[in-house]
C-alpha positions as CSV (number, residue, x, y, z in Angstrom):
1,M,-44.1,85.5,73.7
2,T,-47.3,87.3,74.4
3,P,-49.9,86.0,76.8
4,G,-51.9,83.1,75.4
5,N,-49.9,82.8,72.2
6,T,-49.0,79.4,70.8
7,P,-45.2,78.9,70.7
8,S,-43.8,79.5,67.2
9,F,-40.7,78.8,65.2
10,Q,-39.8,81.4,62.6
11,G,-43.1,83.0,63.3
12,R,-45.2,79.9,62.3
13,A,-47.3,78.2,64.8
14,V,-46.5,74.7,65.9
15,R,-49.3,72.4,65.1
16,P,-51.5,71.2,68.0
17,E,-50.0,68.4,70.1
18,R,-51.7,65.2,69.4
19,P,-50.7,61.5,69.3
20,R,-49.5,60.2,66.0
21,H,-48.2,56.9,67.2
22,T,-50.0,54.4,69.3
23,G,-49.4,55.0,73.0
24,V,-47.3,58.2,72.5
25,A,-48.7,61.7,73.2
26,L,-47.1,65.0,74.0
27,G,-48.2,67.2,76.9
28,L,-47.8,67.5,80.7
29,R,-51.2,66.2,81.5
30,Q,-50.9,63.2,79.1
31,N,-47.6,62.2,80.7
32,L,-48.1,63.4,84.3
33,A,-47.2,60.2,86.1
34,Q,-43.9,59.7,84.3
35,F,-43.1,63.4,84.5
36,M,-43.6,63.6,88.2
37,L,-41.5,60.4,88.7
38,L,-38.7,62.2,86.8
39,V,-39.2,65.3,89.1
40,A,-38.6,63.0,92.1
41,V,-35.6,61.4,90.4
42,N,-34.1,64.8,89.8
43,A,-34.6,65.8,93.4
44,L,-32.4,62.8,94.3
45,V,-29.9,63.9,91.8
46,G,-29.8,67.3,93.4
47,G,-29.6,65.8,96.9
48,T,-26.5,63.8,95.8
49,L,-24.8,67.1,95.0
50,G,-26.2,68.8,98.1
51,Q,-24.3,66.5,100.4
52,E,-21.2,68.5,99.6
53,R,-22.4,72.1,99.7
54,T,-22.0,72.8,103.4
55,V,-19.5,70.1,104.4
56,L,-16.7,70.0,101.8
57,P,-15.4,73.6,102.2
58,L,-15.2,73.0,106.0
59,L,-13.5,69.6,105.4
60,A,-10.8,71.3,103.3
61,D,-10.2,73.8,106.0
62,Q,-10.6,71.8,109.3
63,V,-9.6,68.3,108.3
64,F,-7.1,68.6,105.5
65,H,-5.8,72.1,106.5
66,L,-5.5,73.5,103.0
67,E,-4.1,77.0,103.3
68,L,-4.6,78.4,99.8
69,Y,-8.1,79.0,98.5
70,T,-7.0,77.9,95.0
71,S,-6.0,74.5,96.5
72,A,-9.2,74.2,98.5
73,L,-11.4,74.8,95.4
74,T,-9.7,72.1,93.3
75,Y,-12.7,69.8,94.0
76,I,-15.1,72.3,92.3
77,L,-12.6,72.7,89.4
78,A,-12.6,68.9,89.0
79,F,-16.4,68.6,89.4
80,G,-17.0,71.4,86.8
81,L,-14.7,70.0,84.2
82,A,-16.0,66.5,84.5
83,K,-19.7,67.5,84.5
84,A,-19.2,69.9,81.6
85,G,-17.6,67.3,79.4
86,T,-20.1,64.7,80.4
87,N,-23.1,67.0,79.6
88,Y,-21.9,67.1,76.0
89,L,-21.6,63.3,75.8
90,A,-24.9,62.8,77.6
91,G,-26.8,64.5,74.8
92,T,-25.0,62.6,72.1
93,L,-25.4,59.3,73.9
94,S,-29.1,59.8,74.6
95,D,-29.8,60.6,71.0
96,R,-27.9,57.4,69.9
97,Y,-28.9,54.9,72.6
98,G,-31.9,56.3,74.3
99,R,-32.5,58.4,77.4
100,K,-33.0,55.7,80.1
101,P,-29.7,53.8,79.6
102,V,-27.8,57.1,80.1
103,L,-29.8,57.9,83.2
104,V,-29.2,54.5,84.7
105,T,-25.5,54.7,83.9
106,G,-25.2,58.0,85.6
107,W,-26.6,56.5,88.9
108,L,-24.2,53.5,88.6
109,V,-21.3,55.9,88.2
110,A,-22.2,57.7,91.5
111,V,-22.1,54.6,93.7
112,P,-18.5,55.0,94.9
113,V,-18.7,58.7,95.6
114,P,-19.9,58.6,99.3
115,L,-17.3,55.9,100.1
116,L,-14.5,58.1,98.7
117,L,-15.8,61.1,100.7
118,I,-16.1,59.2,103.9
119,F,-12.8,57.2,103.8
120,G,-10.5,59.4,101.7
121,P,-7.2,59.8,103.6
122,S,-6.0,62.8,101.5
123,W,-7.4,65.7,99.5
124,G,-6.6,63.9,96.3
125,W,-9.3,61.3,97.1
126,I,-11.9,64.1,97.6
127,V,-10.9,65.6,94.2
128,A,-11.3,62.1,92.6
129,A,-14.7,61.7,94.2
130,N,-15.8,65.0,92.6
131,V,-14.5,63.9,89.2
132,I,-16.8,60.9,89.5
133,L,-19.6,63.0,90.9
134,G,-19.3,65.4,88.0
135,I,-19.6,62.5,85.5
136,S,-22.6,61.2,87.3
137,Q,-24.4,64.6,87.5
138,G,-23.7,65.2,83.8
139,L,-25.4,62.0,82.9
140,T,-28.3,62.1,85.3
141,W,-29.3,65.7,85.4
142,S,-28.8,66.3,81.6
143,T,-31.0,63.3,80.9
144,T,-33.8,64.3,83.2
145,V,-33.9,67.6,81.4
146,V,-34.1,66.1,78.0
147,M,-36.7,63.5,79.1
148,K,-39.0,66.2,80.4
149,M,-38.6,68.3,77.2
150,D,-39.5,65.1,75.3
151,L,-42.7,64.5,77.3
152,V,-44.3,68.0,77.4
153,G,-43.7,69.3,73.9
154,P,-43.1,73.0,73.2
155,S,-46.1,74.7,74.8
156,R,-45.2,74.0,78.4
157,R,-41.4,73.8,78.1
158,G,-40.7,76.6,80.5
159,L,-43.0,75.1,83.2
160,A,-41.3,71.7,82.7
161,M,-37.8,73.2,83.1
162,G,-39.0,75.1,86.2
163,L,-40.3,72.0,87.8
164,N,-37.2,70.0,86.9
165,E,-34.7,72.6,88.2
166,A,-36.9,73.3,91.3
167,A,-36.8,69.7,92.2
168,G,-33.1,69.5,91.7
169,Y,-32.2,72.6,93.7
170,L,-34.7,72.0,96.5
171,G,-32.9,68.6,96.8
172,V,-29.6,70.5,97.0
173,A,-31.0,72.9,99.6
174,G,-32.7,70.4,101.8
175,T,-29.6,68.2,101.8
176,A,-27.2,71.2,102.5
177,L,-29.4,72.1,105.5
178,A,-29.6,68.5,106.8
179,T,-25.9,67.8,106.4
180,G,-25.1,71.0,108.3
181,F,-27.0,69.8,111.3
182,I,-25.7,66.3,111.0
183,A,-22.1,67.6,110.8
184,A,-22.7,69.8,113.9
185,S,-24.0,66.9,115.9
186,Y,-21.9,64.0,114.6
187,G,-18.9,65.5,112.8
188,L,-17.9,66.2,109.2
189,R,-17.5,62.5,108.4
190,P,-19.1,60.0,107.9
191,G,-22.7,61.1,108.8
192,P,-23.4,63.7,106.1
193,F,-22.3,61.4,103.3
194,L,-24.5,58.5,104.4
195,L,-27.4,60.6,103.3
196,G,-25.9,60.8,99.8
197,A,-25.5,57.1,99.7
198,A,-29.2,56.6,100.5
199,Y,-30.1,59.0,97.7
200,I,-28.0,57.1,95.2
201,A,-29.5,53.8,96.1
202,L,-33.1,55.1,95.7
203,G,-32.4,57.0,92.5
204,L,-30.8,54.0,90.9
205,G,-33.8,51.8,91.9
206,L,-36.4,54.2,90.5
207,S,-34.5,54.7,87.3
208,V,-34.1,51.0,86.6
209,F,-37.6,49.8,87.6
210,A,-39.9,52.8,87.0
211,V,-38.6,55.3,84.5
212,K,-39.6,54.7,80.9
213,E,-37.8,55.7,77.7
214,T,-39.0,59.0,76.1
215,R,-37.1,59.2,72.8
216,S,-40.3,58.3,70.9
217,H,-41.9,61.5,72.2
218,A,-39.1,63.5,70.6
219,T,-39.7,61.7,67.3
220,L,-43.3,62.6,67.5
221,E,-42.6,66.2,68.1
222,A,-40.1,66.2,65.2
223,S,-42.8,65.2,62.8
224,S,-44.7,68.5,63.3
225,H,-41.7,70.8,64.0
226,T,-40.9,73.7,61.8
227,A,-37.1,74.0,61.7
228,A,-35.5,77.2,63.0
229,H,-32.6,76.7,60.6
230,A,-32.9,75.8,56.9
231,G,-32.0,72.2,56.3
232,A,-31.9,71.5,60.1
233,H,-34.3,68.6,60.1
234,G,-32.0,66.4,62.2
235,E,-29.3,66.5,59.4
236,L,-26.7,68.8,61.1
237,S,-23.4,67.4,62.1
238,N,-22.2,67.4,65.7
239,W,-19.7,70.2,64.8
240,E,-22.5,72.3,63.2
241,I,-24.7,71.9,66.2
242,F,-21.7,72.9,68.5
243,T,-20.9,76.1,66.5
244,L,-24.6,77.1,66.3
245,T,-25.1,76.7,70.0
246,S,-21.8,78.2,71.1
247,F,-21.2,81.1,68.6
248,R,-23.2,81.4,65.4
249,D,-26.7,81.7,66.6
250,K,-27.3,85.0,68.6
251,S,-29.9,83.5,70.9
252,L,-28.2,80.2,71.6
253,S,-24.8,81.8,72.1
254,S,-26.2,84.4,74.4
255,V,-27.8,81.6,76.5
256,S,-24.6,79.6,76.6
257,Q,-22.5,82.5,77.9
258,A,-25.1,83.5,80.5
259,G,-25.3,79.9,81.7
260,M,-21.5,79.8,82.0
261,V,-21.4,83.0,84.1
262,N,-24.3,81.9,86.2
263,N,-22.5,78.7,87.3
264,L,-19.2,80.7,87.6
265,N,-20.8,82.6,90.4
266,D,-22.5,79.5,91.8
267,G,-19.0,77.9,92.0
268,L,-17.8,80.9,93.9
269,A,-20.8,80.6,96.3
270,W,-20.2,76.9,96.8
271,G,-16.5,77.2,97.5
272,L,-16.0,80.5,99.2
273,F,-19.2,81.5,101.0
274,P,-18.8,78.9,103.8
275,L,-15.2,79.9,104.4
276,L,-16.2,83.6,104.5
277,F,-19.0,82.8,107.0
278,A,-16.8,80.6,109.1
279,A,-14.1,83.3,109.3
280,A,-16.7,85.7,110.6
281,G,-17.4,83.3,113.5
282,L,-20.7,81.8,112.3
283,S,-21.6,78.3,113.7
284,I,-21.8,75.3,111.4
285,E,-25.6,75.4,111.9
286,K,-25.8,79.0,110.6
287,I,-23.5,78.2,107.8
288,G,-25.7,75.3,106.8
289,I,-28.8,77.6,106.9
290,L,-27.1,80.1,104.5
291,A,-25.8,77.3,102.3
292,A,-29.4,76.0,102.1
293,V,-31.4,79.2,101.7
294,Y,-29.8,80.2,98.4
295,P,-30.6,77.0,96.5
296,A,-34.0,76.7,98.4
297,V,-35.2,80.1,97.0
298,W,-33.6,79.2,93.7
299,G,-35.4,75.9,93.6
300,A,-38.9,77.0,94.8
301,A,-39.0,80.2,92.8
302,Q,-38.4,78.3,89.5
303,L,-42.0,76.9,89.9
304,A,-43.1,80.4,89.0
305,T,-40.3,81.7,86.8
306,G,-40.4,78.8,84.4
307,A,-44.1,79.3,83.7
308,M,-43.6,83.1,83.5
309,S,-41.1,82.6,80.7
310,D,-43.7,80.6,78.7
311,R,-46.1,83.5,79.1
312,Y,-44.0,86.6,78.8
313,G,-40.8,85.4,77.0
314,R,-37.3,84.4,77.9
315,K,-35.0,87.4,77.2
316,W,-35.9,89.9,79.9
317,L,-36.2,87.3,82.7
318,I,-32.6,86.3,81.8
319,V,-31.3,89.9,81.8
320,G,-33.1,90.8,85.0
321,G,-31.9,87.6,86.7
322,M,-28.3,88.2,85.9
323,L,-28.5,91.8,87.3
324,V,-30.2,90.7,90.4
325,Q,-27.5,88.1,91.0
326,A,-24.9,90.7,90.6
327,A,-26.5,92.9,93.2
328,A,-26.8,90.0,95.6
329,L,-23.1,89.1,95.3
330,G,-22.3,92.8,96.0
331,M,-24.3,92.5,99.2
332,V,-22.3,89.4,100.3
333,A,-19.0,91.2,99.6
334,I,-19.8,94.2,101.8
335,G,-21.9,92.2,104.4
336,T,-20.6,91.5,107.9
337,G,-23.3,89.5,109.6
338,F,-25.8,86.7,109.4
339,G,-28.8,89.0,108.7
340,T,-27.2,90.8,105.7
341,W,-25.9,87.5,104.3
342,L,-29.3,85.9,104.7
343,A,-31.0,88.7,102.7
344,A,-28.3,88.4,100.0
345,A,-28.7,84.6,99.8
346,I,-32.5,85.1,99.3
347,L,-31.8,87.7,96.6
348,L,-29.2,85.5,94.9
349,G,-31.6,82.6,94.8
350,A,-34.3,84.7,93.3
351,G,-32.0,86.0,90.6
352,T,-30.8,82.5,89.7
353,A,-34.4,81.3,89.6
354,M,-35.2,83.9,87.0
355,V,-32.4,82.6,84.8
356,Y,-32.0,78.9,85.2
357,P,-35.1,77.3,83.8
358,T,-35.5,80.1,81.3
359,L,-32.1,79.4,79.7
360,L,-32.9,75.7,79.3
361,A,-36.3,76.5,77.8
362,A,-34.7,79.0,75.4
363,I,-32.4,76.2,74.1
364,G,-35.5,74.0,73.6
365,D,-37.3,76.8,71.7
366,V,-34.6,77.0,69.0
367,A,-33.1,73.5,68.7
368,H,-34.9,70.9,66.4
369,P,-36.2,67.9,68.4
370,Q,-33.9,65.6,66.4
371,W,-30.8,67.4,67.7
372,R,-32.1,69.1,70.8
373,A,-30.5,66.7,73.2
374,R,-27.1,67.5,71.7
375,S,-27.8,71.2,71.8
376,V,-28.8,71.0,75.4
377,G,-25.6,69.0,76.1
378,I,-23.5,71.7,74.5
379,Y,-25.2,74.5,76.5
380,R,-24.7,72.5,79.6
381,L,-21.0,72.0,78.6
382,W,-20.6,75.7,78.6
383,R,-22.8,76.3,81.7
384,D,-21.1,73.8,83.9
385,G,-17.7,74.8,82.6
386,G,-18.5,77.9,84.7
387,F,-17.9,75.8,87.8
388,A,-14.3,75.2,86.8
389,I,-13.7,78.8,85.7
390,G,-15.4,80.1,88.9
391,A,-13.3,77.9,91.1
392,L,-10.0,78.9,89.4
393,L,-10.8,82.6,89.1
394,S,-12.3,83.1,92.5
395,G,-9.5,81.0,94.2
396,L,-6.8,83.1,92.5
397,L,-8.5,86.4,93.3
398,A,-9.2,85.3,96.9
399,D,-5.6,84.3,97.5
400,A,-4.3,87.6,96.0
401,Y,-6.8,90.1,97.3
402,G,-9.2,88.3,99.8
403,I,-12.6,86.8,99.5
404,P,-14.6,90.0,99.4
405,A,-12.6,91.3,96.4
406,A,-13.1,87.9,94.6
407,I,-16.9,88.2,95.1
408,T,-16.9,91.8,93.9
409,A,-15.1,90.8,90.7
410,V,-17.5,88.0,90.0
411,A,-20.5,90.4,90.6
412,A,-19.2,92.7,88.0
413,L,-18.7,89.9,85.5
414,T,-22.3,88.7,86.2
415,A,-23.7,92.2,85.5
416,A,-21.7,92.3,82.2
417,S,-23.2,89.0,81.1
418,G,-26.7,90.3,81.6
419,I,-26.0,93.4,79.6
420,L,-24.6,91.2,76.8
421,V,-27.8,89.1,76.7
422,A,-29.8,92.4,76.5
423,M,-27.8,93.5,73.5
424,R,-27.5,90.2,71.6
425,M,-30.4,87.8,72.3
426,R,-33.6,87.9,70.2
427,G,-36.6,88.8,72.3
428,A,-40.0,88.7,70.7
429,D,-39.6,85.4,68.9
430,H,-37.9,82.5,70.6
431,S,-36.7,80.9,67.4
432,A,-33.4,81.6,65.7
433,T,-32.6,82.4,62.1
434,G,-29.0,81.4,61.9
């Protein structure tokens, strides 16, 4: 997209956003209060995930004494599979029943997670907690994404996704840092997970009593939307939407594979980085700092990168971000001290920020509002499936060849993903032609 241009679908401008139904209008300014409430809710969603980022890899090593990396990373495998499948269901359910009921259900599902993490007597309990957490994250995070897309309409979609993902990953980062210091002072359990319990209580309360339904905003946008696919005015079957998003459409499929590889390397960072740093003799406080810096940069930088993708287009931010991530992973693999790893964490966060909101906005550019929630769910199915693939692949490689070799292999895969986007994804026009 060139600077100042109105977003288009098939080269035709979207009609100006204006209310067509009483009480419903599209736009960030028109829906600012509700939008910012959803930003706050997603920060709590991220914090619920962040309670694990520093502590769980150390819990596997120091409390449950798991000797194989593959065994230690089973909680990420379980989380990724559960979240990926639930992402798909979240889109379908929110189209059928509304966004708010799905969001509230996601918070209710999360209620037992801190209890399982605190009192679990064996590693199986921790894995079970992550299955539940994955289901909760799939429902809550997916729904906040869709609700923000509903509210802002097409012209500020990248900015909206930047704000959404920034809030979520700043929540991850702040909680990863806080739990590192709590664990250093009070132990790995129960202190860090009490913070997660507080987040769940607050998020549930806000979602029940303050969040409003947004499906009518999607209906309004649909009335002025020019379909990217002939006959795609909300009439596609779930299978047709799945194949479009996953394989048939060049832009949507490029986005889906890049999202999967992005979370593959995030799964590696989540599971193996703390173990690598601990083996090098870093304190829990320093491990917590490194675990927090990566999502903190990722979160904060999305405030800029999401808006940049609105102004300059999606494709080359995605390509550049994947290549930057690959370089950062290479730095982690060859690094030997806190300073190098800190620089790599900053670079990895910056590369991920270039990619994350841009991928979501690219899905929103192409998908018709009447089936956009399902397309977002399918993209997030592939993306969060990357957690499971990353946990399995990196665990097997680390057991066979060591952690640095596993990180190097994932770096190469991340670079290849960026090159594939450069070759396959449409650039000038965000819409797809089938």
